[in-house]
N, C-alpha and C positions, 0 to 999 in steps of 0.2 A: 647172406650179404657179407662180402669181405671188407675189412678195414681199407680205407683209401690210402693209409700210410704204408711205405715199404717196410717198416719194421715196428718199432714200438708206437703204439697209438697214444699221443699224449692226453687224449680225452679220457682214457681209463685210469689216470692218476688221480681222479677226483676222490676225496675222502670217502665218499658214500658208495663209490664203485670198486676201489682197489681191493679192499678185503676180499671181496667175491672173486676178483681176478686172481689174487694171491693164492686163495684155497684151491681154485680150479686148475691153475697152473702147476702147483704142487702135485696134484693128482695126475695131470697129464704127463709130467715128468717121471712119476713113479710108474705109471703104465708103460711108458716108453722104455724105461730102464730095465724093469724087472725081467722080461725075457732075454734081454741081451747080457746080463750079468750072471745068469743062472747056468750051471748048477753050483758054481763056486761061492756066489753071493746072493744075497736077497735084499730088497729094498723095503725099508720101514718108514712109514709116516709117522713122525713124532709131533708133540705138541708142548708149547710153553703156555702157561696161564699165569697171569698177574693183574694186579689191580692198577689202573691209571687214575691218579687223582684229577679232579676236574680243573681245567686250566683257567687262569684269570681270576681266581678266587684267593683271598687271603684271609686268614683268620688270626685274630690277636686276642691275647688272654685279657680278662677283665677282672679286676679285684673284687673280692667278696664284699669289702667294705670300702666306701669312698667318703672322704671328708671334703666337703664343698664350703667355700667361704661364703659369709652371709652377703646377700646382695646390698649394694650401697643405697638403694632407694626402697624403702619399705612400702607394702601395700597401703593404699589410702582407704581401700574398701575391702572388706573381707571376701575372699573368693567364694564363688558359688559352685555347686556341683553341676556337671554336665549330665543331664538325664537322657540324652539321646541314645538310642540303642547302638551297640557296637556291631559293626558288619564284618563278616570274615572277608578277607582278601586272599587271592591266591599267590602263593610264593613258590619258589623252586629251591629244592634242597640240593646241596652239593654231593650228589651220590657218585662214588667212583665207578668207572666203567671196568668191566671184567673183559680183559683182552686175551684172545687165544691166537697164537701164532703157530703155524705148522712149518716143518722142515723135513728134509730127508736124510735118512742114514743109510748107507750102504755097509751091510755086515756080511762077515764070513759065516761059515756053518757053525762056529763056535760062539757066534754072537758078538765078536769084536767088531767095533766101528772102524771101518777102513776109509770111508769118505763121508764127510758131512756137507750137505747141499742147503744152502740158505738162500731164500729169497727175501730181500729186505722189505720191512714194512714201513709205513710212516713213523711209527713210534720208535723204530730204531735209528731214524735219521734226525730227531729232534731231542734237545735235552730233556731228561726225565727218566722214569724207572724203566721204560722199555729199552732206552739206549743203554742205560747202566747195565742192565741184565744181559743184553746181547753182547756188549763189549767184554763182559766177564767171561761169557761162553766163548767168544771169539779167542781171547787170550788163552783160555784152557785148551782149545783145539790147536792153536799155533804152538803151544808148548808140548803138544803130544806127539804121536806118531800118526795121528789122523790126518788125511788130506782134507782140504777146505775148498769148496767152491762157493762163491759168493755173488749172487745175481742182484744188481741194483738197477731196477728200471723206473726209478723216481727221481725226477729233477729236483724236487724240494728237499729242503734240509741239508744237513752236513754229511759229505761222503765219509765212509769209514777210513780210518788212518792207513795211509799207504805213502811212502815217499815216491813223488812223481806220479800222482794219482789221476792223470788225465785231465789236467785242468782245461777248462773250456769245452770239455765234452758233457753231454746230458746223462749218459748212461754207462755203466761199467760191469763187466764180468771178470772176477778175480778167480784164478786157479792157483792155489797154493799147495805144492807138493811137498810132503814132510822131508823128502831127502834134499830138497833145494833151498830150504829156509835159511836165511831170511828172504831170499830172492823168490819171486813169484811172478806169474804171467798175468798181465792186465790187459783186457780188451776193452778200451774206451770207444764210444760211438755216440752219434747224435740222432735226433729225430728224422734226419734225412737218409740214415743208413738202414739197411736190413739189419736185424739182430744178428750177430756173428754166431757161427757154430763154435762150440767149445768142446774140449776133451774132459771127460770125467776119468781121473786117475784111479787105478786099482792097486793091488799089491804089485811088487816088482816081479817081472817076469810074465805078467798078464797084460795083454793088450788093452789099451785105453778104449773107452767108448766115446765115439764122436756124437755129440747131442745137436741136432738141427733145431735150435730153439726157435728160430723165425718161423719155420714150418709149423712146430707145435703151437706157437702163439697164435698164428693166424688161423689155423684150424680151430683152435679154442674160441677165437673171436666170433667165428661163424657158428659154431655149435651153441654157444651161450647166448647168441642174439643180442650181442651188445649194441648193435645199431639201433636197436629199438629203445635203448635207454639214453641215447646220446643226441644232443641237438648240435650239429656241426655248424650251425649258423652262429653259435656264440663262441667265445674264447674258451680254450681248455684252462684247467685249473691245476697248477698255476699257469699263467699265460706265457706263451712263447715270446721271445724278445728279438729285436733287430730284423735282420734278414730273414730269420726263421719264420716270422709273422707273415711276411710277404710271400715267402715260399709256401707256407701252409695255405694261405688264402687261395693262391693260384692252383694248388692241388685240390682243394675242396671244390673250387668253382669248375675245374675240369671234370671232377667226378659227379657233377650235378648236385651237390650237397650244399651249395652256397651260391648266391648270385651276386 
């Protein structure tokens, strides 16, 4: 079954679904690009690994020795021991998650990175270790002679820094050619648009590769069977807003996925 949406399906942004989409889309892009850039280049799937501390938990130091003032009212009766047995209770420990993020490097025959292609994850768009690590890597690429392609298919969180970053749009594709910096090409779009094609830059003198991301994404949706995981009768996460909510409801009703 195909997604009912013309471009990005907002229901795939759910935190429990997106990591699978991210990994599969990286592989789909690698498979598409590899035969089109050879024999001058090859495509390598790389990986970042880091620990994400549990959110919403705070730890405070506790002194080894505490001095407590004597209570104002003394016991009138000597306290007795509680002889009832102590029962174990179930608790949850703040164990950090091990996060793995994949990305693509297009390299020449000498192993030099020519173009880095990133698909943003949820961890890249919220404050924390994941965003800090990605921002560090992004600065490194932007200060180098490596091209950067950055694909943001997530409405939640903070967009990556770019002056004039498509305010009011849901999604973005950034193509930063090393010879044009600090200028770059930004393709902003909404849930109502097909995902635009983008050009993958290579070395000067070599023809760019045009990537039909919407076609690759929709083929992936069908192969992965994402329709079996999604209840289109509910709202996406995060929910759509304003007129987009009305538009999506009409779209899903027309597709027979909602009444």
